[in-house]
Biopython code that builds the backbone (N, CA, C, O; Angstrom):
import numpy as np
from Bio.PDB.StructureBuilder import StructureBuilder

atoms = [
    (1, "MET", "N", (0.907, -1.243, -0.330)),
    (1, "MET", "CA", (-0.328, -0.105, -0.525)),
    (1, "MET", "C", (1.045, 1.250, -0.152)),
    (1, "MET", "O", (2.119, 1.381, 0.435)),
    (2, "SER", "N", (0.402, 1.742, -0.684)),
    (2, "SER", "CA", (1.395, 3.140, -0.722)),
    (2, "SER", "C", (0.949, 4.523, -0.072)),
    (2, "SER", "O", (-0.210, 4.893, 0.112)),
    (3, "HIS", "N", (1.947, 5.103, 0.188)),
    (3, "HIS", "CA", (1.670, 6.309, 0.509)),
    (3, "HIS", "C", (1.501, 7.788, 0.500)),
    (3, "HIS", "O", (1.265, 8.664, 1.333)),
    (4, "GLY", "N", (1.736, 7.704, -0.876)),
    (4, "GLY", "CA", (2.364, 8.783, -1.998)),
    (4, "GLY", "C", (3.773, 9.105, -1.208)),
    (4, "GLY", "O", (4.611, 8.276, -0.851)),
    (5, "ASN", "N", (3.806, 10.537, -1.033)),
    (5, "ASN", "CA", (5.236, 10.585, -0.997)),
    (5, "ASN", "C", (5.577, 10.825, 0.608)),
    (5, "ASN", "O", (6.464, 11.639, 0.865)),
    (6, "ARG", "N", (5.079, 10.322, 1.414)),
    (6, "ARG", "CA", (5.093, 10.675, 2.792)),
    (6, "ARG", "C", (6.791, 9.723, 2.602)),
    (6, "ARG", "O", (7.078, 8.824, 1.812)),
    (7, "THR", "N", (7.591, 10.355, 3.623)),
    (7, "THR", "CA", (8.132, 9.376, 4.535)),
    (7, "THR", "C", (8.116, 8.618, 5.478)),
    (7, "THR", "O", (7.038, 8.528, 6.067)),
    (8, "LYS", "N", (8.791, 8.139, 5.769)),
    (8, "LYS", "CA", (8.702, 7.202, 7.431)),
    (8, "LYS", "C", (8.170, 8.335, 8.691)),
    (8, "LYS", "O", (7.150, 8.049, 9.318)),
    (9, "SER", "N", (8.873, 9.527, 8.982)),
    (9, "SER", "CA", (8.796, 10.284, 10.233)),
    (9, "SER", "C", (7.344, 11.224, 9.687)),
    (9, "SER", "O", (6.615, 11.936, 10.378)),
    (10, "GLN", "N", (7.256, 10.919, 8.202)),
    (10, "GLN", "CA", (6.003, 12.210, 7.982)),
    (10, "GLN", "C", (4.971, 11.406, 8.258)),
    (10, "GLN", "O", (4.123, 12.018, 8.909)),
    (11, "SER", "N", (4.591, 9.951, 7.974)),
    (11, "SER", "CA", (3.791, 9.262, 8.591)),
    (11, "SER", "C", (3.301, 9.008, 9.762)),
    (11, "SER", "O", (2.180, 8.763, 10.207)),
    (12, "GLU", "N", (4.823, 9.160, 10.370)),
    (12, "GLU", "CA", (4.513, 8.893, 11.869)),
    (12, "GLU", "C", (4.147, 10.142, 12.640)),
    (12, "GLU", "O", (3.547, 10.014, 13.708)),
    (13, "GLU", "N", (4.430, 11.217, 12.226)),
    (13, "GLU", "CA", (3.522, 12.753, 12.521)),
    (13, "GLU", "C", (2.110, 12.316, 12.083)),
    (13, "GLU", "O", (1.316, 12.519, 13.002)),
    (14, "PHE", "N", (1.529, 11.783, 10.987)),
    (14, "PHE", "CA", (0.439, 11.817, 10.319)),
    (14, "PHE", "C", (-0.192, 11.123, 11.412)),
    (14, "PHE", "O", (-0.966, 11.815, 12.074)),
    (15, "PHE", "N", (-0.048, 9.932, 11.756)),
    (15, "PHE", "CA", (-0.706, 9.092, 12.436)),
    (15, "PHE", "C", (-0.349, 8.774, 13.879)),
    (15, "PHE", "O", (0.538, 8.039, 14.313)),
    (16, "THR", "N", (-1.486, 9.691, 14.676)),
    (16, "THR", "CA", (-0.786, 9.994, 15.799)),
    (16, "THR", "C", (-1.482, 8.574, 16.757)),
    (16, "THR", "O", (-2.509, 7.986, 16.418)),
    (17, "LYS", "N", (-0.512, 8.170, 18.193)),
    (17, "LYS", "CA", (-1.548, 7.193, 18.755)),
    (17, "LYS", "C", (-2.616, 7.285, 19.588)),
    (17, "LYS", "O", (-2.530, 8.073, 20.530)),
    (18, "ARG", "N", (-3.930, 6.437, 19.391)),
    (18, "ARG", "CA", (-4.878, 6.882, 19.865)),
    (18, "ARG", "C", (-5.116, 6.070, 20.815)),
    (18, "ARG", "O", (-4.819, 4.920, 20.489)),
    (19, "LYS", "N", (-5.732, 6.208, 22.376)),
    (19, "LYS", "CA", (-6.266, 5.193, 23.170)),
    (19, "LYS", "C", (-8.005, 5.311, 23.093)),
    (19, "LYS", "O", (-8.707, 6.313, 23.233)),
    (20, "LEU", "N", (-8.358, 4.028, 22.844)),
    (20, "LEU", "CA", (-9.880, 3.898, 23.085)),
    (20, "LEU", "C", (-10.507, 3.692, 24.564)),
    (20, "LEU", "O", (-10.615, 2.514, 24.904)),
    (21, "THR", "N", (-10.859, 4.500, 25.326)),
    (21, "THR", "CA", (-11.673, 4.346, 26.650)),
    (21, "THR", "C", (-13.315, 4.429, 26.619)),
    (21, "THR", "O", (-14.062, 5.362, 26.330)),
    (22, "PHE", "N", (-13.521, 3.359, 26.948)),
    (22, "PHE", "CA", (-14.968, 3.463, 27.422)),
    (22, "PHE", "C", (-15.472, 2.741, 28.571)),
    (22, "PHE", "O", (-14.827, 1.874, 29.161)),
    (23, "ALA", "N", (-16.578, 3.099, 28.856)),
    (23, "ALA", "CA", (-17.206, 2.847, 30.341)),
    (23, "ALA", "C", (-18.316, 2.126, 29.820)),
    (23, "ALA", "O", (-18.989, 2.522, 28.868)),
    (24, "LYS", "N", (-18.545, 0.857, 30.569)),
    (24, "LYS", "CA", (-20.247, 0.308, 30.393)),
    (24, "LYS", "C", (-20.895, 0.637, 31.695)),
    (24, "LYS", "O", (-20.386, 0.479, 32.805)),
    (25, "LEU", "N", (-22.309, 1.206, 31.373)),
    (25, "LEU", "CA", (-22.968, 1.878, 32.899)),
    (25, "LEU", "C", (-24.202, 0.907, 32.863)),
    (25, "LEU", "O", (-24.471, 0.347, 31.801)),
    (26, "SER", "N", (-24.903, 0.704, 33.898)),
    (26, "SER", "CA", (-26.090, 0.036, 33.777)),
    (26, "SER", "C", (-27.361, 1.357, 33.300)),
    (26, "SER", "O", (-27.351, 2.488, 33.785)),
    (27, "PRO", "N", (-28.040, 1.028, 32.609)),
    (27, "PRO", "CA", (-29.260, 1.663, 32.482)),
    (27, "PRO", "C", (-29.928, 2.234, 33.529)),
    (27, "PRO", "O", (-30.252, 1.590, 34.527)),
    (28, "VAL", "N", (-30.234, 3.787, 33.322)),
    (28, "VAL", "CA", (-30.712, 4.816, 34.634)),
    (28, "VAL", "C", (-31.948, 4.538, 34.232)),
    (28, "VAL", "O", (-32.726, 4.483, 35.185)),
    (29, "GLY", "N", (-32.582, 4.283, 32.885)),
    (29, "GLY", "CA", (-34.212, 4.402, 32.675)),
    (29, "GLY", "C", (-34.385, 3.705, 31.432)),
    (29, "GLY", "O", (-33.532, 2.970, 30.935)),
    (30, "ARG", "N", (-35.603, 3.976, 30.905)),
    (30, "ARG", "CA", (-35.934, 3.475, 29.683)),
    (30, "ARG", "C", (-36.785, 4.554, 29.014)),
    (30, "ARG", "O", (-37.292, 5.581, 29.465)),
    (31, "PRO", "N", (-36.785, 3.900, 27.567)),
    (31, "PRO", "CA", (-37.186, 4.823, 26.734)),
    (31, "PRO", "C", (-38.314, 5.725, 27.081)),
    (31, "PRO", "O", (-39.060, 5.393, 28.002)),
    (32, "LEU", "N", (-38.536, 6.968, 26.356)),
    (32, "LEU", "CA", (-39.723, 7.693, 26.614)),
    (32, "LEU", "C", (-41.011, 6.958, 26.234)),
    (32, "LEU", "O", (-42.067, 6.830, 26.854)),
    (33, "GLU", "N", (-40.520, 6.400, 24.731)),
    (33, "GLU", "CA", (-41.818, 5.711, 24.087)),
    (33, "GLU", "C", (-42.527, 4.422, 25.036)),
    (33, "GLU", "O", (-43.628, 3.946, 24.762)),
    (34, "SER", "N", (-41.839, 4.053, 25.972)),
    (34, "SER", "CA", (-42.005, 2.742, 26.910)),
    (34, "SER", "C", (-43.169, 3.729, 28.353)),
    (34, "SER", "O", (-43.663, 3.407, 29.433)),
    (35, "SER", "N", (-43.146, 4.571, 27.779)),
    (35, "SER", "CA", (-44.098, 5.510, 29.087)),
    (35, "SER", "C", (-45.547, 4.346, 28.907)),
    (35, "SER", "O", (-46.098, 3.957, 27.877)),
    (36, "LEU", "N", (-45.856, 4.009, 30.434)),
    (36, "LEU", "CA", (-47.017, 3.352, 30.971)),
    (36, "LEU", "C", (-48.745, 4.374, 31.089)),
    (36, "LEU", "O", (-49.901, 3.994, 30.900)),
    (37, "THR", "N", (-48.337, 5.355, 31.371)),
    (37, "THR", "CA", (-49.388, 6.348, 31.317)),
    (37, "THR", "C", (-49.215, 7.734, 30.537)),
    (37, "THR", "O", (-48.159, 8.300, 30.251)),
    (38, "VAL", "N", (-50.501, 8.124, 30.273)),
    (38, "VAL", "CA", (-50.492, 9.330, 29.493)),
    (38, "VAL", "C", (-49.485, 10.452, 30.516)),
    (38, "VAL", "O", (-48.613, 11.231, 30.131)),
    (39, "ARG", "N", (-49.879, 10.243, 31.635)),
    (39, "ARG", "CA", (-49.294, 11.314, 32.782)),
    (39, "ARG", "C", (-47.798, 10.980, 32.758)),
    (39, "ARG", "O", (-47.068, 11.968, 32.843)),
    (40, "GLU", "N", (-47.280, 9.958, 32.674)),
    (40, "GLU", "CA", (-45.904, 9.562, 32.674)),
    (40, "GLU", "C", (-45.113, 9.882, 31.570)),
    (40, "GLU", "O", (-43.884, 9.871, 31.630)),
    (41, "PHE", "N", (-45.870, 10.225, 30.361)),
    (41, "PHE", "CA", (-45.062, 10.568, 29.252)),
    (41, "PHE", "C", (-45.184, 11.889, 29.324)),
    (41, "PHE", "O", (-44.103, 12.470, 29.238)),
    (42, "VAL", "N", (-46.121, 12.572, 29.453)),
    (42, "VAL", "CA", (-46.056, 14.235, 29.801)),
    (42, "VAL", "C", (-45.183, 14.802, 30.569)),
    (42, "VAL", "O", (-44.493, 15.748, 30.187)),
    (43, "ARG", "N", (-45.103, 14.188, 31.966)),
    (43, "ARG", "CA", (-44.408, 13.874, 32.645)),
    (43, "ARG", "C", (-42.838, 14.339, 32.383)),
    (43, "ARG", "O", (-42.285, 15.374, 32.756)),
    (44, "GLY", "N", (-42.172, 12.960, 31.431)),
    (44, "GLY", "CA", (-41.344, 12.969, 30.642)),
    (44, "GLY", "C", (-40.720, 13.947, 29.749)),
    (44, "GLY", "O", (-39.567, 14.370, 29.832)),
    (45, "ILE", "N", (-41.787, 14.320, 28.713)),
    (45, "ILE", "CA", (-41.341, 15.514, 28.052)),
    (45, "ILE", "C", (-41.559, 16.712, 28.533)),
    (45, "ILE", "O", (-41.306, 17.601, 27.720)),
    (46, "ARG", "N", (-42.050, 17.171, 29.869)),
    (46, "ARG", "CA", (-41.892, 18.102, 30.704)),
    (46, "ARG", "C", (-40.667, 18.722, 31.244)),
    (46, "ARG", "O", (-40.239, 19.877, 31.232)),
    (47, "ASP", "N", (-40.032, 17.094, 31.943)),
    (47, "ASP", "CA", (-38.700, 17.532, 32.287)),
    (47, "ASP", "C", (-37.470, 17.692, 31.590)),
    (47, "ASP", "O", (-36.495, 18.372, 31.910)),
    (48, "ALA", "N", (-37.656, 16.947, 30.561)),
    (48, "ALA", "CA", (-36.668, 17.084, 29.330)),
    (48, "ALA", "C", (-36.661, 18.834, 28.707)),
    (48, "ALA", "O", (-35.660, 19.448, 28.336)),
    (49, "ILE", "N", (-37.912, 19.286, 28.738)),
    (49, "ILE", "CA", (-38.509, 20.650, 28.384)),
    (49, "ILE", "C", (-36.840, 21.304, 29.523)),
    (49, "ILE", "O", (-35.745, 21.717, 29.142)),
    (50, "VAL", "N", (-37.362, 21.123, 30.811)),
    (50, "VAL", "CA", (-37.020, 21.743, 31.904)),
    (50, "VAL", "C", (-35.230, 21.520, 31.487)),
    (50, "VAL", "O", (-34.540, 22.477, 31.137)),
    (51, "GLY", "N", (-34.876, 20.592, 31.566)),
    (51, "GLY", "CA", (-33.650, 20.824, 31.254)),
    (51, "GLY", "C", (-33.016, 20.890, 30.411)),
    (51, "GLY", "O", (-31.803, 20.714, 30.528)),
    (52, "HIS", "N", (-33.615, 21.176, 29.209)),
    (52, "HIS", "CA", (-32.875, 21.713, 28.179)),
    (52, "HIS", "C", (-33.217, 23.468, 28.258)),
    (52, "HIS", "O", (-32.726, 24.271, 27.465)),
    (53, "ARG", "N", (-34.129, 23.830, 29.352)),
    (53, "ARG", "CA", (-34.092, 25.504, 29.626)),
    (53, "ARG", "C", (-32.629, 25.438, 30.565)),
    (53, "ARG", "O", (-31.556, 25.997, 30.339)),
    (54, "ASN", "N", (-33.034, 24.511, 31.731)),
    (54, "ASN", "CA", (-31.181, 24.496, 31.865)),
    (54, "ASN", "C", (-30.047, 24.840, 31.776)),
    (54, "ASN", "O", (-29.326, 25.589, 32.435)),
    (55, "LEU", "N", (-29.861, 23.935, 30.468)),
    (55, "LEU", "CA", (-28.590, 23.823, 29.740)),
    (55, "LEU", "C", (-28.304, 25.176, 29.258)),
    (55, "LEU", "O", (-27.232, 25.769, 29.377)),
    (56, "HIS", "N", (-29.306, 25.575, 28.737)),
    (56, "HIS", "CA", (-29.904, 26.846, 27.612)),
    (56, "HIS", "C", (-29.300, 28.095, 28.769)),
    (56, "HIS", "O", (-28.652, 29.103, 28.486)),
    (57, "GLU", "N", (-29.690, 27.700, 29.915)),
    (57, "GLU", "CA", (-29.359, 29.415, 31.297)),
    (57, "GLU", "C", (-27.676, 29.316, 30.941)),
    (57, "GLU", "O", (-26.994, 30.195, 30.414)),
    (58, "ILE", "N", (-27.227, 27.930, 31.411)),
    (58, "ILE", "CA", (-25.227, 27.759, 31.143)),
    (58, "ILE", "C", (-24.911, 27.993, 30.104)),
    (58, "ILE", "O", (-23.724, 28.318, 30.133)),
    (59, "GLY", "N", (-25.367, 28.028, 28.964)),
    (59, "GLY", "CA", (-24.954, 28.577, 27.914)),
    (59, "GLY", "C", (-24.540, 27.499, 26.898)),
    (59, "GLY", "O", (-23.635, 27.662, 26.080)),
    (60, "ILE", "N", (-25.564, 25.956, 27.069)),
    (60, "ILE", "CA", (-24.919, 25.124, 26.592)),
    (60, "ILE", "C", (-26.274, 24.436, 25.403)),
    (60, "ILE", "O", (-27.272, 23.828, 25.791)),
    (61, "VAL", "N", (-26.013, 24.674, 24.285)),
    (61, "VAL", "CA", (-27.002, 23.882, 23.170)),
    (61, "VAL", "C", (-27.042, 22.942, 23.083)),
    (61, "VAL", "O", (-25.891, 22.582, 22.835)),
    (62, "HIS", "N", (-27.871, 21.863, 23.127)),
    (62, "HIS", "CA", (-27.968, 20.461, 23.420)),
    (62, "HIS", "C", (-27.732, 19.746, 22.357)),
    (62, "HIS", "O", (-27.023, 18.740, 22.374)),
    (63, "GLY", "N", (-28.612, 20.447, 20.798)),
    (63, "GLY", "CA", (-28.100, 19.652, 19.216)),
    (63, "GLY", "C", (-28.613, 18.243, 18.689)),
    (63, "GLY", "O", (-28.388, 17.482, 17.748)),
    (64, "ASP", "N", (-29.241, 18.298, 19.554)),
    (64, "ASP", "CA", (-29.862, 16.524, 19.321)),
    (64, "ASP", "C", (-31.266, 16.183, 19.866)),
    (64, "ASP", "O", (-31.475, 15.036, 20.259)),
    (65, "ILE", "N", (-32.160, 17.040, 19.908)),
    (65, "ILE", "CA", (-33.071, 16.583, 21.120)),
    (65, "ILE", "C", (-34.335, 15.788, 20.138)),
    (65, "ILE", "O", (-34.665, 16.297, 19.068)),
    (66, "SER", "N", (-34.826, 14.806, 20.519)),
    (66, "SER", "CA", (-35.128, 13.813, 19.780)),
    (66, "SER", "C", (-35.806, 13.124, 20.688)),
    (66, "SER", "O", (-35.501, 13.352, 21.859)),
    (67, "ALA", "N", (-36.819, 12.178, 20.436)),
    (67, "ALA", "CA", (-37.611, 11.456, 21.439)),
    (67, "ALA", "C", (-36.803, 10.236, 21.788)),
    (67, "ALA", "O", (-36.959, 9.752, 22.908)),
    (68, "GLY", "N", (-36.009, 9.726, 20.999)),
    (68, "GLY", "CA", (-34.675, 8.839, 21.874)),
    (68, "GLY", "C", (-33.647, 9.494, 22.495)),
    (68, "GLY", "O", (-32.703, 8.775, 22.820)),
    (69, "ASN", "N", (-33.553, 10.903, 22.804)),
    (69, "ASN", "CA", (-32.819, 11.417, 23.528)),
    (69, "ASN", "C", (-33.538, 12.001, 25.183)),
    (69, "ASN", "O", (-33.191, 12.876, 25.976)),
    (70, "ILE", "N", (-34.704, 10.976, 25.153)),
    (70, "ILE", "CA", (-35.527, 11.462, 26.432)),
    (70, "ILE", "C", (-35.660, 9.892, 26.853)),
    (70, "ILE", "O", (-35.961, 8.910, 26.175)),
    (71, "ILE", "N", (-35.236, 10.065, 28.565)),
    (71, "ILE", "CA", (-35.841, 8.877, 29.193)),
    (71, "ILE", "C", (-35.926, 9.040, 30.122)),
    (71, "ILE", "O", (-35.464, 10.037, 30.676)),
    (72, "LEU", "N", (-36.800, 7.774, 30.911)),
    (72, "LEU", "CA", (-37.323, 8.023, 32.259)),
    (72, "LEU", "C", (-36.651, 7.178, 32.665)),
    (72, "LEU", "O", (-36.219, 6.157, 32.130)),
    (73, "THR", "N", (-36.471, 7.840, 34.261)),
    (73, "THR", "CA", (-35.723, 7.393, 35.202)),
    (73, "THR", "C", (-36.362, 6.162, 35.824)),
    (73, "THR", "O", (-37.510, 5.901, 35.464)),
    (74, "ARG", "N", (-35.736, 5.331, 36.757)),
    (74, "ARG", "CA", (-36.678, 4.750, 37.668)),
    (74, "ARG", "C", (-37.609, 5.366, 38.747)),
    (74, "ARG", "O", (-37.478, 6.564, 38.998)),
    (75, "PRO", "N", (-38.243, 4.864, 39.191)),
    (75, "PRO", "CA", (-39.163, 5.761, 40.046)),
    (75, "PRO", "C", (-38.687, 5.948, 41.610)),
    (75, "PRO", "O", (-38.320, 5.082, 42.405)),
    (76, "ASP", "N", (-38.789, 7.086, 41.751)),
    (76, "ASP", "CA", (-38.383, 7.854, 43.125)),
    (76, "ASP", "C", (-38.834, 6.886, 44.221)),
    (76, "ASP", "O", (-39.337, 5.763, 44.194)),
    (77, "GLU", "N", (-38.432, 7.818, 45.297)),
    (77, "GLU", "CA", (-39.081, 6.678, 46.764)),
    (77, "GLU", "C", (-40.698, 7.128, 46.964)),
    (77, "GLU", "O", (-41.495, 6.660, 47.777)),
    (78, "LYS", "N", (-40.909, 8.123, 46.023)),
    (78, "LYS", "CA", (-42.144, 8.308, 46.231)),
    (78, "LYS", "C", (-43.366, 7.669, 45.250)),
    (78, "LYS", "O", (-44.586, 7.605, 45.400)),
    (79, "GLY", "N", (-42.375, 7.188, 44.083)),
    (79, "GLY", "CA", (-43.297, 6.390, 43.038)),
    (79, "GLY", "C", (-43.091, 7.129, 41.822)),
    (79, "GLY", "O", (-43.779, 6.750, 40.874)),
    (80, "ILE", "N", (-42.396, 7.985, 41.642)),
    (80, "ILE", "CA", (-42.385, 9.141, 40.655)),
    (80, "ILE", "C", (-41.569, 8.725, 39.169)),
    (80, "ILE", "O", (-40.389, 8.543, 39.471)),
    (81, "THR", "N", (-41.697, 8.590, 38.234)),
    (81, "THR", "CA", (-40.727, 8.398, 37.483)),
    (81, "THR", "C", (-40.661, 9.714, 36.609)),
    (81, "THR", "O", (-41.693, 10.322, 36.326)),
    (82, "LYS", "N", (-39.016, 10.267, 36.058)),
    (82, "LYS", "CA", (-38.854, 11.571, 36.056)),
    (82, "LYS", "C", (-38.133, 11.297, 34.226)),
    (82, "LYS", "O", (-37.576, 10.297, 33.773)),
    (83, "GLY", "N", (-38.468, 12.705, 33.514)),
    (83, "GLY", "CA", (-37.616, 12.407, 31.953)),
    (83, "GLY", "C", (-36.253, 13.351, 32.047)),
    (83, "GLY", "O", (-36.034, 14.561, 32.103)),
    (84, "THR", "N", (-35.605, 12.360, 32.035)),
    (84, "THR", "CA", (-34.155, 13.542, 31.731)),
    (84, "THR", "C", (-33.486, 13.392, 30.270)),
    (84, "THR", "O", (-33.619, 12.320, 29.681)),
    (85, "LEU", "N", (-32.992, 14.122, 29.863)),
    (85, "LEU", "CA", (-32.322, 14.629, 28.630)),
    (85, "LEU", "C", (-31.157, 14.087, 28.414)),
    (85, "LEU", "O", (-30.250, 14.621, 29.052)),
    (86, "ILE", "N", (-30.750, 12.911, 27.507)),
    (86, "ILE", "CA", (-29.608, 12.548, 27.460)),
    (86, "ILE", "C", (-29.019, 12.588, 26.191)),
    (86, "ILE", "O", (-29.723, 13.044, 25.290)),
    (87, "ASP", "N", (-27.786, 12.180, 25.891)),
    (87, "ASP", "CA", (-26.922, 12.769, 24.745)),
    (87, "ASP", "C", (-26.534, 13.845, 24.366)),
    (87, "ASP", "O", (-26.981, 14.424, 23.376)),
    (88, "LEU", "N", (-25.740, 14.218, 25.025)),
    (88, "LEU", "CA", (-24.670, 15.603, 24.851)),
    (88, "LEU", "C", (-23.605, 15.712, 23.786)),
    (88, "LEU", "O", (-23.006, 16.723, 23.420)),
    (89, "ASP", "N", (-23.486, 14.432, 23.352)),
    (89, "ASP", "CA", (-22.558, 14.424, 22.169)),
    (89, "ASP", "C", (-22.577, 15.481, 21.188)),
    (89, "ASP", "O", (-21.500, 15.660, 20.619)),
    (90, "MET", "N", (-23.506, 16.203, 20.861)),
    (90, "MET", "CA", (-23.536, 17.431, 19.816)),
    (90, "MET", "C", (-23.593, 18.323, 20.473)),
    (90, "MET", "O", (-23.928, 19.328, 19.847)),
    (91, "ALA", "N", (-23.392, 18.500, 21.669)),
    (91, "ALA", "CA", (-23.808, 20.138, 22.534)),
    (91, "ALA", "C", (-22.595, 20.729, 21.989)),
    (91, "ALA", "O", (-21.670, 20.173, 21.397)),
    (92, "SER", "N", (-22.769, 22.021, 22.310)),
    (92, "SER", "CA", (-22.027, 23.074, 22.334)),
    (92, "SER", "C", (-22.079, 24.493, 23.160)),
    (92, "SER", "O", (-23.023, 24.915, 23.828)),
    (93, "PHE", "N", (-21.121, 24.961, 22.988)),
    (93, "PHE", "CA", (-21.625, 26.398, 24.016)),
    (93, "PHE", "C", (-21.545, 27.253, 23.036)),
    (93, "PHE", "O", (-20.874, 27.162, 22.009)),
    (94, "ARG", "N", (-22.352, 28.215, 23.429)),
    (94, "ARG", "CA", (-23.167, 29.088, 22.457)),
    (94, "ARG", "C", (-22.267, 30.409, 22.519)),
    (94, "ARG", "O", (-22.577, 31.399, 21.858)),
]
sb = StructureBuilder()
sb.init_structure("model")
sb.init_model(0)
sb.init_chain("A")
sb.init_seg("    ")
for serial, (resi, resn, name, xyz) in enumerate(atoms, 1):
    if name == "N":
        sb.init_residue(resn, " ", resi, " ")
    sb.init_atom(name, np.array(xyz, "f"), 0.0, 1.0, " ", f" {name:<3s}", serial, name[0])
structure = sb.get_structure()
């Protein structure tokens, strides 16, 4: 395989050593579409909107809001499920 006119040292500079790191996390919730009631669905949307507003207030633009990026958390001690906005991969500061 030819790399054009690059010398070995140029190739070494071009290709940097990279290290892939990841963490396996336990699910903290379930998809919004798995809502068991209309109330749970609406609460999930409302909580995601509040989360979006909170991000906006500190200068963060989420960049990828969709139903797939809203999860419902496990019920708290009162049995209330809350919505959480996830996946900030596309987020940026404004």
